[in-house]
N, CA, C and O atoms as a GROMACS GRO file, in nm:
protein
  624
    1MET      N    1   2.321  -0.804   2.116
    1MET     CA    2   2.211  -0.877   2.176
    1MET      C    3   2.081  -0.819   2.121
    1MET      O    4   2.066  -0.697   2.113
    2SER      N    5   1.989  -0.904   2.085
    2SER     CA    6   1.863  -0.856   2.029
    2SER      C    7   1.750  -0.872   2.129
    2SER      O    8   1.761  -0.947   2.226
    3ASP      N    9   1.641  -0.801   2.103
    3ASP     CA   10   1.523  -0.810   2.189
    3ASP      C   11   1.450  -0.940   2.164
    3ASP      O   12   1.462  -1.000   2.057
    4PHE      N   13   1.373  -0.983   2.263
    4PHE     CA   14   1.290  -1.100   2.247
    4PHE      C   15   1.172  -1.068   2.157
    4PHE      O   16   1.122  -0.956   2.158
    5LEU      N   17   1.128  -1.164   2.078
    5LEU     CA   18   1.011  -1.146   1.994
    5LEU      C   19   0.887  -1.136   2.079
    5LEU      O   20   0.868  -1.214   2.173
    6LYS      N   21   0.802  -1.042   2.047
    6LYS     CA   22   0.677  -1.022   2.120
    6LYS      C   23   0.565  -1.014   2.017
    6LYS      O   24   0.589  -1.019   1.896
    7HIS      N   25   0.443  -1.001   2.067
    7HIS     CA   26   0.330  -0.980   1.977
    7HIS      C   27   0.328  -0.833   1.940
    7HIS      O   28   0.297  -0.747   2.022
    8GLU      N   29   0.359  -0.805   1.817
    8GLU     CA   30   0.365  -0.668   1.770
    8GLU      C   31   0.307  -0.661   1.629
    8GLU      O   32   0.283  -0.763   1.565
    9CYS      N   33   0.285  -0.540   1.584
    9CYS     CA   34   0.230  -0.518   1.450
    9CYS      C   35   0.329  -0.566   1.344
    9CYS      O   36   0.449  -0.576   1.368
   10GLY      N   37   0.276  -0.593   1.226
   10GLY     CA   38   0.360  -0.629   1.111
   10GLY      C   39   0.370  -0.510   1.017
   10GLY      O   40   0.271  -0.442   0.991
   11ILE      N   41   0.489  -0.485   0.967
   11ILE     CA   42   0.512  -0.371   0.878
   11ILE      C   43   0.590  -0.419   0.756
   11ILE      O   44   0.683  -0.500   0.768
   12ALA      N   45   0.551  -0.369   0.639
   12ALA     CA   46   0.619  -0.405   0.514
   12ALA      C   47   0.639  -0.279   0.431
   12ALA      O   48   0.553  -0.191   0.430
   13LEU      N   49   0.751  -0.271   0.362
   13LEU     CA   50   0.781  -0.158   0.276
   13LEU      C   51   0.844  -0.208   0.147
   13LEU      O   52   0.935  -0.290   0.148
   14ILE      N   53   0.793  -0.157   0.036
   14ILE     CA   54   0.850  -0.186  -0.096
   14ILE      C   55   0.892  -0.053  -0.156
   14ILE      O   56   0.813   0.041  -0.162
   15ARG      N   57   1.015  -0.045  -0.201
   15ARG     CA   58   1.065   0.074  -0.271
   15ARG      C   59   1.117   0.027  -0.406
   15ARG      O   60   1.222  -0.036  -0.414
   16LEU      N   61   1.043   0.059  -0.511
   16LEU     CA   62   1.087   0.024  -0.646
   16LEU      C   63   1.193   0.123  -0.691
   16LEU      O   64   1.169   0.244  -0.692
   17LEU      N   65   1.308   0.073  -0.728
   17LEU     CA   66   1.419   0.160  -0.766
   17LEU      C   67   1.420   0.194  -0.914
   17LEU      O   68   1.492   0.284  -0.957
   18LYS      N   69   1.341   0.122  -0.992
   18LYS     CA   70   1.336   0.147  -1.136
   18LYS      C   71   1.194   0.189  -1.174
   18LYS      O   72   1.101   0.170  -1.095
   19PRO      N   73   1.176   0.246  -1.293
   19PRO     CA   74   1.041   0.286  -1.336
   19PRO      C   75   0.949   0.164  -1.349
   19PRO      O   76   0.995   0.052  -1.368
   20ILE      N   77   0.821   0.188  -1.338
   20ILE     CA   78   0.723   0.079  -1.347
   20ILE      C   79   0.733   0.007  -1.480
   20ILE      O   80   0.705  -0.113  -1.488
   21SER      N   81   0.772   0.076  -1.585
   21SER     CA   82   0.787   0.012  -1.717
   21SER      C   83   0.891  -0.100  -1.713
   21SER      O   84   0.877  -0.199  -1.785
   22TYR      N   85   0.994  -0.087  -1.632
   22TYR     CA   86   1.095  -0.191  -1.618
   22TYR      C   87   1.031  -0.320  -1.566
   22TYR      O   88   1.059  -0.429  -1.616
   23TYR      N   89   0.946  -0.307  -1.465
   23TYR     CA   90   0.882  -0.425  -1.406
   23TYR      C   91   0.778  -0.484  -1.501
   23TYR      O   92   0.754  -0.605  -1.500
   24GLN      N   93   0.717  -0.400  -1.582
   24GLN     CA   94   0.624  -0.450  -1.684
   24GLN      C   95   0.699  -0.537  -1.784
   24GLN      O   96   0.651  -0.644  -1.822
   25GLU      N   97   0.815  -0.491  -1.827
   25GLU     CA   98   0.894  -0.568  -1.924
   25GLU      C   99   0.952  -0.695  -1.862
   25GLU      O  100   0.947  -0.802  -1.923
   26LYS      N  101   1.007  -0.684  -1.741
   26LYS     CA  102   1.075  -0.799  -1.680
   26LYS      C  103   0.980  -0.904  -1.625
   26LYS      O  104   1.003  -1.024  -1.642
   27TYR      N  105   0.872  -0.860  -1.559
   27TYR     CA  106   0.782  -0.954  -1.492
   27TYR      C  107   0.644  -0.965  -1.557
   27TYR      O  108   0.562  -1.047  -1.516
   28GLY      N  109   0.619  -0.884  -1.658
   28GLY     CA  110   0.492  -0.894  -1.730
   28GLY      C  111   0.374  -0.828  -1.662
   28GLY      O  112   0.260  -0.849  -1.703
   29THR      N  113   0.399  -0.748  -1.559
   29THR     CA  114   0.290  -0.678  -1.492
   29THR      C  115   0.338  -0.544  -1.437
   29THR      O  116   0.447  -0.536  -1.380
   30PRO      N  117   0.258  -0.440  -1.453
   30PRO     CA  118   0.294  -0.312  -1.391
   30PRO      C  119   0.261  -0.309  -1.241
   30PRO      O  120   0.293  -0.212  -1.172
   31LEU      N  121   0.197  -0.416  -1.192
   31LEU     CA  122   0.160  -0.424  -1.050
   31LEU      C  123   0.261  -0.503  -0.968
   31LEU      O  124   0.226  -0.559  -0.864
   32TYR      N  125   0.384  -0.509  -1.013
   32TYR     CA  126   0.487  -0.587  -0.944
   32TYR      C  127   0.500  -0.544  -0.798
   32TYR      O  128   0.501  -0.629  -0.709
   33GLY      N  129   0.509  -0.416  -0.771
   33GLY     CA  130   0.523  -0.366  -0.634
   33GLY      C  131   0.402  -0.399  -0.548
   33GLY      O  132   0.416  -0.439  -0.433
   34PHE      N  133   0.284  -0.382  -0.603
   34PHE     CA  134   0.159  -0.412  -0.533
   34PHE      C  135   0.154  -0.561  -0.496
   34PHE      O  136   0.117  -0.596  -0.384
   35ASN      N  137   0.192  -0.646  -0.590
   35ASN     CA  138   0.192  -0.791  -0.566
   35ASN      C  139   0.296  -0.830  -0.461
   35ASN      O  140   0.270  -0.916  -0.377
   36GLN      N  141   0.414  -0.768  -0.466
   36GLN     CA  142   0.519  -0.799  -0.369
   36GLN      C  143   0.480  -0.753  -0.229
   36GLN      O  144   0.512  -0.818  -0.130
   37LEU      N  145   0.410  -0.640  -0.221
   37LEU     CA  146   0.364  -0.593  -0.090
   37LEU      C  147   0.267  -0.695  -0.031
   37LEU      O  148   0.273  -0.725   0.088
   38PHE      N  149   0.177  -0.747  -0.113
   38PHE     CA  150   0.085  -0.849  -0.064
   38PHE      C  151   0.161  -0.971  -0.011
   38PHE      O  152   0.128  -1.022   0.096
   39LEU      N  153   0.261  -1.018  -0.085
   39LEU     CA  154   0.338  -1.135  -0.042
   39LEU      C  155   0.409  -1.110   0.091
   39LEU      O  156   0.409  -1.196   0.179
   40LEU      N  157   0.469  -0.992   0.106
   40LEU     CA  158   0.537  -0.959   0.231
   40LEU      C  159   0.438  -0.956   0.348
   40LEU      O  160   0.468  -1.005   0.458
   41MET      N  161   0.323  -0.898   0.324
   41MET     CA  162   0.224  -0.886   0.431
   41MET      C  163   0.160  -1.022   0.462
   41MET      O  164   0.128  -1.050   0.578
   42GLU      N  165   0.142  -1.103   0.362
   42GLU     CA  166   0.084  -1.236   0.382
   42GLU      C  167   0.176  -1.322   0.469
   42GLU      O  168   0.127  -1.403   0.548
   43LYS      N  169   0.306  -1.305   0.455
   43LYS     CA  170   0.401  -1.382   0.536
   43LYS      C  171   0.388  -1.351   0.685
   43LYS      O  172   0.424  -1.433   0.770
   44GLN      N  173   0.337  -1.234   0.718
   44GLN     CA  174   0.323  -1.196   0.858
   44GLN      C  175   0.177  -1.168   0.896
   44GLN      O  176   0.149  -1.090   0.986
   45HIS      N  177   0.084  -1.234   0.825
   45HIS     CA  178  -0.059  -1.208   0.849
   45HIS      C  179  -0.103  -1.241   0.991
   45HIS      O  180  -0.205  -1.188   1.037
   46ASN      N  181  -0.031  -1.325   1.062
   46ASN     CA  182  -0.067  -1.356   1.201
   46ASN      C  183  -0.047  -1.235   1.292
   46ASN      O  184  -0.094  -1.235   1.405
   47ARG      N  185   0.021  -1.134   1.245
   47ARG     CA  186   0.044  -1.013   1.324
   47ARG      C  187  -0.065  -0.909   1.304
   47ARG      O  188  -0.055  -0.799   1.360
   48GLY      N  189  -0.168  -0.940   1.227
   48GLY     CA  190  -0.268  -0.837   1.196
   48GLY      C  191  -0.411  -0.880   1.212
   48GLY      O  192  -0.491  -0.861   1.121
   49GLN      N  193  -0.446  -0.937   1.326
   49GLN     CA  194  -0.583  -0.980   1.346
   49GLN      C  195  -0.679  -0.863   1.364
   49GLN      O  196  -0.800  -0.879   1.346
   50ASP      N  197  -0.629  -0.746   1.399
   50ASP     CA  198  -0.715  -0.634   1.433
   50ASP      C  199  -0.733  -0.533   1.320
   50ASP      O  200  -0.804  -0.434   1.338
   51GLY      N  201  -0.672  -0.555   1.207
   51GLY     CA  202  -0.689  -0.463   1.095
   51GLY      C  203  -0.566  -0.457   1.008
   51GLY      O  204  -0.460  -0.510   1.044
   52ALA      N  205  -0.581  -0.393   0.895
   52ALA     CA  206  -0.470  -0.379   0.801
   52ALA      C  207  -0.485  -0.249   0.724
   52ALA      O  208  -0.594  -0.194   0.712
   53GLY      N  209  -0.372  -0.203   0.672
   53GLY     CA  210  -0.374  -0.083   0.589
   53GLY      C  211  -0.257  -0.083   0.494
   53GLY      O  212  -0.151  -0.138   0.523
   54ILE      N  213  -0.277  -0.020   0.379
   54ILE     CA  214  -0.169  -0.003   0.283
   54ILE      C  215  -0.168   0.141   0.236
   54ILE      O  216  -0.270   0.209   0.237
   55GLY      N  217  -0.051   0.185   0.196
   55GLY     CA  218  -0.035   0.320   0.143
   55GLY      C  219   0.061   0.319   0.027
   55GLY      O  220   0.143   0.227   0.013
   56CYS      N  221   0.052   0.420  -0.057
   56CYS     CA  222   0.137   0.430  -0.174
   56CYS      C  223   0.178   0.575  -0.196
   56CYS      O  224   0.097   0.667  -0.179
   57VAL      N  225   0.303   0.595  -0.232
   57VAL     CA  226   0.355   0.726  -0.269
   57VAL      C  227   0.410   0.715  -0.410
   57VAL      O  228   0.493   0.629  -0.440
   58LYS      N  229   0.362   0.804  -0.497
   58LYS     CA  230   0.410   0.809  -0.636
   58LYS      C  231   0.513   0.920  -0.647
   58LYS      O  232   0.491   1.031  -0.598
   59LEU      N  233   0.623   0.890  -0.711
   59LEU     CA  234   0.729   0.989  -0.727
   59LEU      C  235   0.721   1.053  -0.865
   59LEU      O  236   0.676   0.991  -0.961
   60ASN      N  237   0.765   1.177  -0.873
   60ASN     CA  238   0.774   1.251  -0.999
   60ASN      C  239   0.642   1.260  -1.073
   60ASN      O  240   0.637   1.234  -1.193
   61VAL      N  241   0.535   1.294  -1.003
   61VAL     CA  242   0.407   1.314  -1.068
   61VAL      C  243   0.392   1.460  -1.107
   61VAL      O  244   0.460   1.547  -1.053
   62ALA      N  245   0.303   1.485  -1.201
   62ALA     CA  246   0.279   1.622  -1.246
   62ALA      C  247   0.217   1.703  -1.133
   62ALA      O  248   0.141   1.649  -1.053
   63PRO      N  249   0.247   1.833  -1.126
   63PRO     CA  250   0.188   1.917  -1.022
   63PRO      C  251   0.036   1.912  -1.028
   63PRO      O  252  -0.024   1.920  -1.135
   64GLY      N  253  -0.025   1.900  -0.911
   64GLY     CA  254  -0.170   1.895  -0.902
   64GLY      C  255  -0.229   1.756  -0.909
   64GLY      O  256  -0.348   1.738  -0.881
   65GLU      N  257  -0.150   1.658  -0.946
   65GLU     CA  258  -0.198   1.520  -0.953
   65GLU      C  259  -0.179   1.452  -0.817
   65GLU      O  260  -0.084   1.482  -0.745
   66PRO      N  261  -0.271   1.361  -0.782
   66PRO     CA  262  -0.255   1.291  -0.654
   66PRO      C  263  -0.131   1.204  -0.652
   66PRO      O  264  -0.100   1.136  -0.750
   67TYR      N  265  -0.059   1.207  -0.541
   67TYR     CA  266   0.066   1.132  -0.531
   67TYR      C  267   0.068   1.040  -0.409
   67TYR      O  268   0.164   0.964  -0.391
   68MET      N  269  -0.035   1.046  -0.325
   68MET     CA  270  -0.043   0.959  -0.209
   68MET      C  271  -0.181   0.894  -0.205
   68MET      O  272  -0.282   0.957  -0.236
   69ALA      N  273  -0.183   0.766  -0.167
   69ALA     CA  274  -0.310   0.695  -0.150
   69ALA      C  275  -0.299   0.605  -0.029
   69ALA      O  276  -0.190   0.561   0.009
   70ARG      N  277  -0.414   0.578   0.032
   70ARG     CA  278  -0.416   0.493   0.151
   70ARG      C  279  -0.549   0.420   0.158
   70ARG      O  280  -0.654   0.473   0.120
   71GLU      N  281  -0.544   0.297   0.209
   71GLU     CA  282  -0.665   0.218   0.234
   71GLU      C  283  -0.645   0.143   0.365
   71GLU      O  284  -0.538   0.085   0.388
   72ARG      N  285  -0.747   0.143   0.450
   72ARG     CA  286  -0.741   0.076   0.580
   72ARG      C  287  -0.875   0.007   0.607
   72ARG      O  288  -0.979   0.050   0.559
   73THR      N  289  -0.870  -0.101   0.685
   73THR     CA  290  -0.994  -0.167   0.725
   73THR      C  291  -0.972  -0.250   0.850
   73THR      O  292  -0.860  -0.294   0.879
   74THR      N  293  -1.080  -0.269   0.925
   74THR     CA  294  -1.078  -0.357   1.041
   74THR      C  295  -1.177  -0.472   1.022
   74THR      O  296  -1.204  -0.547   1.116
   75LYS      N  297  -1.230  -0.487   0.902
   75LYS     CA  298  -1.327  -0.593   0.875
   75LYS      C  299  -1.258  -0.729   0.875
   75LYS      O  300  -1.136  -0.739   0.875
   76THR      N  301  -1.339  -0.834   0.876
   76THR     CA  302  -1.288  -0.970   0.875
   76THR      C  303  -1.201  -0.993   0.752
   76THR      O  304  -1.232  -0.943   0.644
   77ASN      N  305  -1.092  -1.068   0.768
   77ASN     CA  306  -0.996  -1.094   0.660
   77ASN      C  307  -0.948  -0.964   0.597
   77ASN      O  308  -0.950  -0.948   0.475
   78SER      N  309  -0.906  -0.872   0.681
   78SER     CA  310  -0.871  -0.737   0.635
   78SER      C  311  -0.762  -0.735   0.530
   78SER      O  312  -0.769  -0.656   0.435
   79LEU      N  313  -0.662  -0.818   0.544
   79LEU     CA  314  -0.551  -0.817   0.448
   79LEU      C  315  -0.599  -0.857   0.309
   79LEU      O  316  -0.575  -0.786   0.211
   80SER      N  317  -0.666  -0.971   0.299
   80SER     CA  318  -0.712  -1.015   0.167
   80SER      C  319  -0.819  -0.921   0.113
   80SER      O  320  -0.828  -0.902  -0.009
   81ARG      N  321  -0.899  -0.862   0.198
   81ARG     CA  322  -1.004  -0.770   0.155
   81ARG      C  323  -0.944  -0.646   0.088
   81ARG      O  324  -0.992  -0.602  -0.017
   82ILE      N  325  -0.841  -0.589   0.149
   82ILE     CA  326  -0.779  -0.469   0.092
   82ILE      C  327  -0.722  -0.497  -0.046
   82ILE      O  328  -0.747  -0.421  -0.140
   83PHE      N  329  -0.646  -0.605  -0.059
   83PHE     CA  330  -0.584  -0.635  -0.188
   83PHE      C  331  -0.687  -0.680  -0.292
   83PHE      O  332  -0.674  -0.648  -0.410
   84ARG      N  333  -0.788  -0.754  -0.249
   84ARG     CA  334  -0.894  -0.795  -0.342
   84ARG      C  335  -0.968  -0.673  -0.395
   84ARG      O  336  -0.994  -0.664  -0.515
   85ASP      N  337  -1.001  -0.578  -0.308
   85ASP     CA  338  -1.069  -0.457  -0.351
   85ASP      C  339  -0.981  -0.373  -0.443
   85ASP      O  340  -1.029  -0.314  -0.539
   86GLY      N  341  -0.851  -0.369  -0.412
   86GLY     CA  342  -0.758  -0.297  -0.499
   86GLY      C  343  -0.750  -0.358  -0.638
   86GLY      O  344  -0.749  -0.286  -0.737
   87LEU      N  345  -0.744  -0.490  -0.644
   87LEU     CA  346  -0.739  -0.557  -0.775
   87LEU      C  347  -0.871  -0.543  -0.850
   87LEU      O  348  -0.871  -0.533  -0.973
   88LYS      N  349  -0.983  -0.541  -0.778
   88LYS     CA  350  -1.114  -0.518  -0.843
   88LYS      C  351  -1.117  -0.380  -0.907
   88LYS      O  352  -1.162  -0.364  -1.020
   89SER      N  353  -1.069  -0.282  -0.833
   89SER     CA  354  -1.065  -0.145  -0.884
   89SER      C  355  -0.976  -0.137  -1.008
   89SER      O  356  -1.012  -0.074  -1.107
   90TYR      N  357  -0.861  -0.200  -1.001
   90TYR     CA  358  -0.768  -0.203  -1.115
   90TYR      C  359  -0.835  -0.269  -1.237
   90TYR      O  360  -0.830  -0.215  -1.348
   91GLN      N  361  -0.895  -0.385  -1.216
   91GLN     CA  362  -0.958  -0.457  -1.327
   91GLN      C  363  -1.073  -0.378  -1.387
   91GLN      O  364  -1.093  -0.382  -1.508
   92LYS      N  365  -1.149  -0.307  -1.304
   92LYS     CA  366  -1.259  -0.223  -1.355
   92LYS      C  367  -1.204  -0.113  -1.445
   92LYS      O  368  -1.263  -0.084  -1.549
   93MET      N  369  -1.094  -0.053  -1.406
   93MET     CA  370  -1.034   0.052  -1.489
   93MET      C  371  -0.976  -0.004  -1.618
   93MET      O  372  -0.979   0.062  -1.721
   94VAL      N  373  -0.923  -0.126  -1.613
   94VAL     CA  374  -0.874  -0.192  -1.735
   94VAL      C  375  -0.992  -0.218  -1.828
   94VAL      O  376  -0.984  -0.192  -1.948
   95ASN      N  377  -1.102  -0.270  -1.774
   95ASN     CA  378  -1.219  -0.300  -1.856
   95ASN      C  379  -1.282  -0.174  -1.914
   95ASN      O  380  -1.333  -0.177  -2.026
   96ASP      N  381  -1.278  -0.064  -1.839
   96ASP     CA  382  -1.334   0.063  -1.887
   96ASP      C  383  -1.244   0.131  -1.989
   96ASP      O  384  -1.288   0.223  -2.059
   97GLY      N  385  -1.120   0.087  -2.000
   97GLY     CA  386  -1.026   0.150  -2.091
   97GLY      C  387  -0.952   0.267  -2.030
   97GLY      O  388  -0.880   0.339  -2.101
   98THR      N  389  -0.968   0.288  -1.901
   98THR     CA  390  -0.897   0.396  -1.831
   98THR      C  391  -0.750   0.361  -1.817
   98THR      O  392  -0.663   0.447  -1.829
   99ILE      N  393  -0.722   0.233  -1.792
   99ILE     CA  394  -0.586   0.183  -1.777
   99ILE      C  395  -0.557   0.084  -1.888
   99ILE      O  396  -0.641   0.000  -1.920
  100HIS      N  397  -0.439   0.095  -1.945
  100HIS     CA  398  -0.391  -0.002  -2.044
  100HIS      C  399  -0.264  -0.063  -1.986
  100HIS      O  400  -0.160   0.003  -1.984
  101PRO      N  401  -0.270  -0.188  -1.939
  101PRO     CA  402  -0.155  -0.249  -1.871
  101PRO      C  403  -0.028  -0.250  -1.956
  101PRO      O  404   0.082  -0.251  -1.901
  102GLU      N  405  -0.040  -0.251  -2.087
  102GLU     CA  406   0.079  -0.250  -2.172
  102GLU      C  407   0.148  -0.113  -2.172
  102GLU      O  408   0.260  -0.101  -2.219
  103PHE      N  409   0.080  -0.012  -2.120
  103PHE     CA  410   0.138   0.122  -2.105
  103PHE      C  411   0.144   0.154  -1.955
  103PHE      O  412   0.048   0.207  -1.899
  104PRO      N  413   0.254   0.121  -1.890
  104PRO     CA  414   0.264   0.134  -1.744
  104PRO      C  415   0.237   0.275  -1.691
  104PRO      O  416   0.196   0.290  -1.576
  105GLN      N  417   0.258   0.376  -1.772
  105GLN     CA  418   0.233   0.512  -1.724
  105GLN      C  419   0.084   0.532  -1.693
  105GLN      O  420   0.050   0.609  -1.603
  106THR      N  421  -0.005   0.464  -1.766
  106THR     CA  422  -0.148   0.477  -1.736
  106THR      C  423  -0.180   0.415  -1.600
  106THR      O  424  -0.269   0.462  -1.530
  107VAL      N  425  -0.107   0.310  -1.563
  107VAL     CA  426  -0.125   0.249  -1.432
  107VAL      C  427  -0.080   0.346  -1.324
  107VAL      O  428  -0.149   0.365  -1.224
  108LYS      N  429   0.035   0.407  -1.343
  108LYS     CA  430   0.086   0.503  -1.245
  108LYS      C  431  -0.008   0.623  -1.233
  108LYS      O  432  -0.032   0.672  -1.122
  109ASP      N  433  -0.061   0.670  -1.345
  109ASP     CA  434  -0.146   0.788  -1.343
  109ASP      C  435  -0.283   0.762  -1.281
  109ASP      O  436  -0.336   0.849  -1.212
  110LYS      N  437  -0.341   0.646  -1.305
  110LYS     CA  438  -0.481   0.623  -1.269
  110LYS      C  439  -0.505   0.530  -1.150
  110LYS      O  440  -0.604   0.546  -1.079
  111PHE      N  441  -0.416   0.432  -1.128
  111PHE     CA  442  -0.435   0.336  -1.020
  111PHE      C  443  -0.371   0.390  -0.892
  111PHE      O  444  -0.254   0.427  -0.892
  112ASP      N  445  -0.448   0.393  -0.785
  112ASP     CA  446  -0.400   0.451  -0.659
  112ASP      C  447  -0.272   0.387  -0.608
  112ASP      O  448  -0.188   0.455  -0.549
  113PHE      N  449  -0.257   0.256  -0.630
  113PHE     CA  450  -0.142   0.185  -0.575
  113PHE      C  451  -0.042   0.147  -0.684
  113PHE      O  452   0.024   0.043  -0.675
  114GLY      N  453  -0.030   0.229  -0.785
  114GLY     CA  454   0.065   0.208  -0.893
  114GLY      C  455   0.186   0.298  -0.880
  114GLY      O  456   0.229   0.359  -0.977
  115GLY      N  457   0.241   0.307  -0.760
  115GLY     CA  458   0.354   0.396  -0.735
  115GLY      C  459   0.482   0.322  -0.702
  115GLY      O  460   0.489   0.200  -0.708
  116GLU      N  461   0.583   0.400  -0.667
  116GLU     CA  462   0.717   0.345  -0.642
  116GLU      C  463   0.742   0.307  -0.496
  116GLU      O  464   0.831   0.226  -0.467
  117ILE      N  465   0.666   0.365  -0.404
  117ILE     CA  466   0.685   0.334  -0.262
  117ILE      C  467   0.552   0.283  -0.208
  117ILE      O  468   0.450   0.352  -0.213
  118LEU      N  469   0.554   0.160  -0.156
  118LEU     CA  470   0.433   0.098  -0.101
  118LEU      C  471   0.460   0.057   0.043
  118LEU      O  472   0.562  -0.004   0.073
  119LEU      N  473   0.367   0.091   0.131
  119LEU     CA  474   0.381   0.067   0.273
  119LEU      C  475   0.262  -0.013   0.323
  119LEU      O  476   0.147   0.019   0.290
  120GLY      N  477   0.287  -0.116   0.400
  120GLY     CA  478   0.179  -0.198   0.454
  120GLY      C  479   0.190  -0.211   0.605
  120GLY      O  480   0.300  -0.211   0.661
  121HIS      N  481   0.075  -0.222   0.670
  121HIS     CA  482   0.072  -0.235   0.815
  121HIS      C  483  -0.037  -0.334   0.855
  121HIS      O  484  -0.150  -0.327   0.807
  122LEU      N  485  -0.001  -0.426   0.943
  122LEU     CA  486  -0.096  -0.522   1.000
  122LEU      C  487  -0.108  -0.490   1.148
  122LEU      O  488  -0.009  -0.498   1.221
  123ARG      N  489  -0.228  -0.454   1.193
  123ARG     CA  490  -0.245  -0.406   1.330
  123ARG      C  491  -0.268  -0.520   1.428
  123ARG      O  492  -0.360  -0.601   1.412
  124TYR      N  493  -0.183  -0.525   1.526
  124TYR     CA  494  -0.198  -0.614   1.640
  124TYR      C  495  -0.213  -0.522   1.760
  124TYR      O  496  -0.114  -0.476   1.817
  125ALA      N  497  -0.338  -0.496   1.799
  125ALA     CA  498  -0.366  -0.392   1.898
  125ALA      C  499  -0.312  -0.428   2.036
  125ALA      O  500  -0.345  -0.533   2.093
  126THR      N  501  -0.230  -0.340   2.089
  126THR     CA  502  -0.184  -0.352   2.226
  126THR      C  503  -0.240  -0.237   2.310
  126THR      O  504  -0.238  -0.240   2.432
  127SER      N  505  -0.289  -0.135   2.241
  127SER     CA  506  -0.356  -0.024   2.309
  127SER      C  507  -0.443   0.047   2.206
  127SER      O  508  -0.429   0.025   2.086
  128GLY      N  509  -0.531   0.131   2.253
  128GLY     CA  510  -0.618   0.205   2.162
  128GLY      C  511  -0.746   0.127   2.132
  128GLY      O  512  -0.758   0.008   2.160
  129LEU      N  513  -0.839   0.198   2.073
  129LEU     CA  514  -0.968   0.139   2.039
  129LEU      C  515  -0.960   0.053   1.914
  129LEU      O  516  -0.869   0.069   1.832
  130TYR      N  517  -1.054  -0.037   1.901
  130TYR     CA  518  -1.065  -0.122   1.782
  130TYR      C  519  -1.145  -0.044   1.678
  130TYR      O  520  -1.267  -0.053   1.673
  131SER      N  521  -1.074   0.032   1.596
  131SER     CA  522  -1.143   0.113   1.495
  131SER      C  523  -1.052   0.135   1.374
  131SER      O  524  -0.931   0.119   1.381
  132ARG      N  525  -1.115   0.170   1.265
  132ARG     CA  526  -1.042   0.196   1.141
  132ARG      C  527  -0.944   0.312   1.157
  132ARG      O  528  -0.837   0.312   1.097
  133GLU      N  529  -0.982   0.410   1.236
  133GLU     CA  530  -0.897   0.528   1.256
  133GLU      C  531  -0.765   0.493   1.326
  133GLU      O  532  -0.668   0.568   1.314
  134ASN      N  533  -0.761   0.382   1.397
  134ASN     CA  534  -0.638   0.340   1.465
  134ASN      C  535  -0.551   0.250   1.380
  134ASN      O  536  -0.444   0.207   1.424
  135CYS      N  537  -0.595   0.220   1.258
  135CYS     CA  538  -0.512   0.141   1.166
  135CYS      C  539  -0.417   0.236   1.093
  135CYS      O  540  -0.451   0.350   1.062
  136HIS      N  541  -0.300   0.188   1.068
  136HIS     CA  542  -0.200   0.265   0.995
  136HIS      C  543  -0.211   0.229   0.847
  136HIS      O  544  -0.281   0.133   0.817
  137PRO      N  545  -0.150   0.296   0.756
  137PRO     CA  546  -0.063   0.410   0.778
  137PRO      C  547  -0.142   0.539   0.806
  137PRO      O  548  -0.253   0.560   0.755
  138TYR      N  549  -0.081   0.623   0.888
  138TYR     CA  550  -0.134   0.756   0.912
  138TYR      C  551  -0.080   0.847   0.803
  138TYR      O  552   0.033   0.831   0.757
  139VAL      N  553  -0.162   0.943   0.763
  139VAL     CA  554  -0.122   1.034   0.656
  139VAL      C  555  -0.145   1.177   0.701
  139VAL      O  556  -0.250   1.211   0.755
  140ARG      N  557  -0.048   1.258   0.678
  140ARG     CA  558  -0.060   1.404   0.692
  140ARG      C  559  -0.023   1.458   0.556
  140ARG      O  560   0.095   1.461   0.520
  141GLU      N  561  -0.123   1.501   0.479
  141GLU     CA  562  -0.101   1.542   0.341
  141GLU      C  563  -0.103   1.694   0.329
  141GLU      O  564  -0.186   1.762   0.388
  142SER      N  565  -0.010   1.744   0.251
  142SER     CA  566   0.003   1.887   0.226
  142SER      C  567   0.003   1.911   0.076
  142SER      O  568   0.025   1.819  -0.003
  143ASN      N  569  -0.023   2.033   0.037
  143ASN     CA  570  -0.013   2.068  -0.106
  143ASN      C  571   0.131   2.061  -0.154
  143ASN      O  572   0.156   2.046  -0.274
  144TRP      N  573   0.223   2.073  -0.062
  144TRP     CA  574   0.365   2.064  -0.094
  144TRP      C  575   0.411   1.920  -0.071
  144TRP      O  576   0.410   1.874   0.043
  145PRO      N  577   0.449   1.847  -0.175
  145PRO     CA  578   0.488   1.707  -0.156
  145PRO      C  579   0.599   1.687  -0.053
  145PRO      O  580   0.603   1.583   0.014
  146THR      N  581   0.688   1.784  -0.038
  146THR     CA  582   0.797   1.768   0.058
  146THR      C  583   0.752   1.787   0.202
  146THR      O  584   0.829   1.764   0.294
  147LYS      N  585   0.627   1.830   0.221
  147LYS     CA  586   0.575   1.850   0.357
  147LYS      C  587   0.466   1.749   0.391
  147LYS      O  588   0.394   1.768   0.488
  148SER      N  589   0.453   1.644   0.312
  148SER     CA  590   0.356   1.539   0.338
  148SER      C  591   0.424   1.424   0.411
  148SER      O  592   0.546   1.408   0.402
  149LEU      N  593   0.345   1.346   0.483
  149LEU     CA  594   0.401   1.238   0.563
  149LEU      C  595   0.306   1.119   0.562
  149LEU      O  596   0.185   1.134   0.581
  150MET      N  597   0.362   1.001   0.541
  150MET     CA  598   0.288   0.876   0.557
  150MET      C  599   0.371   0.792   0.655
  150MET      O  600   0.491   0.774   0.637
  151LEU      N  601   0.305   0.742   0.758
  151LEU     CA  602   0.377   0.678   0.867
  151LEU      C  603   0.304   0.553   0.914
  151LEU      O  604   0.182   0.554   0.930
  152ALA      N  605   0.379   0.448   0.935
  152ALA     CA  606   0.326   0.326   0.998
  152ALA      C  607   0.430   0.279   1.097
  152ALA      O  608   0.550   0.287   1.071
  153GLY      N  609   0.385   0.230   1.211
  153GLY     CA  610   0.482   0.185   1.310
  153GLY      C  611   0.420   0.089   1.408
  153GLY      O  612   0.302   0.055   1.401
  154ASN      N  613   0.502   0.048   1.500
  154ASN     CA  614   0.460  -0.043   1.605
  154ASN      C  615   0.458   0.037   1.734
  154ASN      O  616   0.544   0.021   1.821
  155PHE      N  617   0.358   0.124   1.745
  155PHE     CA  618   0.349   0.215   1.857
  155PHE      C  619   0.264   0.155   1.967
  155PHE      O  620   0.172   0.077   1.941
  156THR      N  621   0.293   0.192   2.090
  156THR     CA  622   0.206   0.156   2.202
  156THR      C  623   0.182   0.279   2.286
  156THR      O  624   0.112   0.272   2.387
   0.00000   0.00000   0.00000
């Protein structure tokens, strides 16, 4: 027996099982995971009137390089705003020559959301204040990658 559907937050997770270069060859873009996260979150956008957030974890990065990124907002059209700003940032780096889309490793190294694990959260507030700090994902980052945590949930 399952629970009745209620008004709750929307959560999406993408875990790419192959290197980003595989998705570049197969689908023609190193942003395959980023694009799929948007599609998953867009399907449940009615669950996130109060804010949205996305996070990314990059696997097997060089020591000292950033491996976690997060963006959250409570502004109007929060879902489209986050992804639009992310794509603007990506395009700016492509135009500057920082990222070369034909070399997927440059995307992984330089673009915050060019990783293998992508997490999305659409906030439907049932408790707590209406603020950016209450949007998920929450991050507890450590110098040791095995002691870092990124979490999103449907908490009350």
